[in-house]
C-alpha positions as CSV (number, residue, x, y, z in Angstrom):
1,X,-11.8,-21.9,15.5
2,X,-10.8,-19.0,13.5
3,X,-8.4,-19.6,10.6
4,X,-6.0,-16.9,9.6
5,X,-6.6,-15.6,6.1
6,X,-3.4,-15.2,4.1
7,X,-3.6,-11.7,2.7
8,X,-4.5,-11.8,-1.0
9,X,-3.6,-8.2,-1.6
10,X,-1.0,-6.2,0.4
11,X,-0.5,-2.5,0.0
12,X,2.8,-1.3,1.4
13,X,3.7,2.3,1.9
14,X,7.4,2.8,2.4
15,X,8.6,6.0,4.1
16,X,11.2,7.5,6.3
17,X,11.0,8.8,9.9
18,X,11.1,12.4,8.8
19,X,8.0,13.0,6.6
20,X,6.4,16.0,4.9
21,X,2.7,16.8,4.6
22,X,2.5,15.2,1.1
23,X,4.0,11.8,2.4
24,X,1.5,11.8,5.2
25,X,-1.4,12.6,2.9
26,X,-0.3,9.8,0.4
27,X,-0.3,7.3,3.3
28,X,-3.6,8.4,4.8
29,X,-5.4,8.7,1.4
30,X,-4.1,5.3,0.2
31,X,-5.1,3.5,3.4
32,X,-8.6,5.2,3.3
33,X,-9.0,4.3,-0.3
34,X,-8.3,0.6,0.2
35,X,-10.7,0.5,3.2
36,X,-13.4,2.4,1.3
37,X,-13.1,0.2,-1.8
38,X,-12.9,-3.2,-0.1
39,X,-14.3,-2.8,3.5
40,X,-15.1,-6.5,3.9
41,X,-11.8,-7.8,2.6
42,X,-9.9,-5.4,4.8
43,X,-11.9,-6.4,7.8
44,X,-11.2,-10.1,7.2
45,X,-7.5,-9.4,6.6
46,X,-7.7,-10.5,3.1
47,X,-6.5,-7.1,1.9
48,X,-3.9,-5.3,4.1
49,X,-2.3,-1.9,4.2
50,X,1.1,-1.5,5.9
51,X,3.1,1.6,6.6
52,X,6.8,0.7,6.7
53,X,9.4,3.0,8.1
54,X,12.6,2.5,6.1
55,X,14.6,4.0,8.9
56,X,13.8,1.0,11.1
57,X,16.0,-2.1,10.9
58,X,12.9,-4.3,10.9
59,X,11.9,-3.0,7.6
60,X,15.1,-4.1,5.6
61,X,13.8,-7.6,4.7
62,X,10.5,-6.5,3.2
63,X,12.1,-3.6,1.4
64,X,14.8,-5.8,-0.1
65,X,12.2,-8.5,-1.1
66,X,10.1,-5.8,-2.9
67,X,13.2,-4.1,-4.3
68,X,12.3,-0.7,-2.6
69,X,15.0,1.8,-2.1
70,X,12.9,4.9,-1.1
71,X,9.5,6.2,-0.5
72,X,7.1,4.0,-2.4
73,X,3.5,2.8,-2.6
74,X,3.5,-0.9,-3.8
75,X,0.5,-3.2,-4.4
76,X,1.4,-6.8,-4.0
77,X,-0.4,-10.1,-4.7
78,X,1.6,-13.4,-4.7
79,X,4.4,-12.8,-7.2
80,X,2.9,-9.7,-8.9
81,X,3.6,-6.2,-7.7
82,X,2.8,-2.7,-9.0
83,X,4.5,0.4,-8.1
84,X,2.1,3.4,-7.7
85,X,4.5,5.8,-6.2
86,X,4.6,8.3,-9.1
87,X,0.8,8.5,-9.5
88,X,-0.1,8.7,-5.8
89,X,2.4,11.4,-5.1
90,X,1.1,13.4,-8.1
91,X,-2.4,12.9,-6.7
92,X,-1.5,13.2,-2.9
93,X,-4.3,15.5,-2.1
94,X,-6.9,13.9,-4.4
95,X,-8.7,11.1,-2.6
96,X,-10.8,10.2,-5.7
97,X,-7.8,9.8,-8.0
98,X,-5.8,7.8,-5.5
99,X,-8.8,5.6,-5.0
100,X,-9.1,5.0,-8.8
101,X,-5.4,4.2,-9.0
102,X,-5.6,1.7,-6.1
103,X,-8.7,0.0,-7.6
104,X,-6.9,-0.4,-10.9
105,X,-3.7,-1.7,-9.3
106,X,-5.7,-4.3,-7.1
107,X,-7.6,-5.6,-10.2
108,X,-4.3,-5.8,-12.1
109,X,-2.4,-7.8,-9.5
110,X,-5.3,-10.2,-9.1
111,X,-5.5,-11.2,-12.7
């Protein structure tokens, strides 16, 4: 019997249907960074990465809950959340810097 693990850390990337190369790079590099940093936790579902299209009606509830009004990268754990949008867009093409920012954010929301 497999019990479902409630995600301990959730990383949300909010975007619109029409996207530029930078937006796509931010999503891809952020998702890869989370998986590279925490492969076991991602595999078990303890840490999750979700791309959320703000143009879809189904995304309204989570966007409202996290107070997101546009393109954003948010790291969430329980009632703590960190917005990494400015930093990850600045480093869109730099996998190492995005990885470092995500690691810092995950550690911050867990403590």
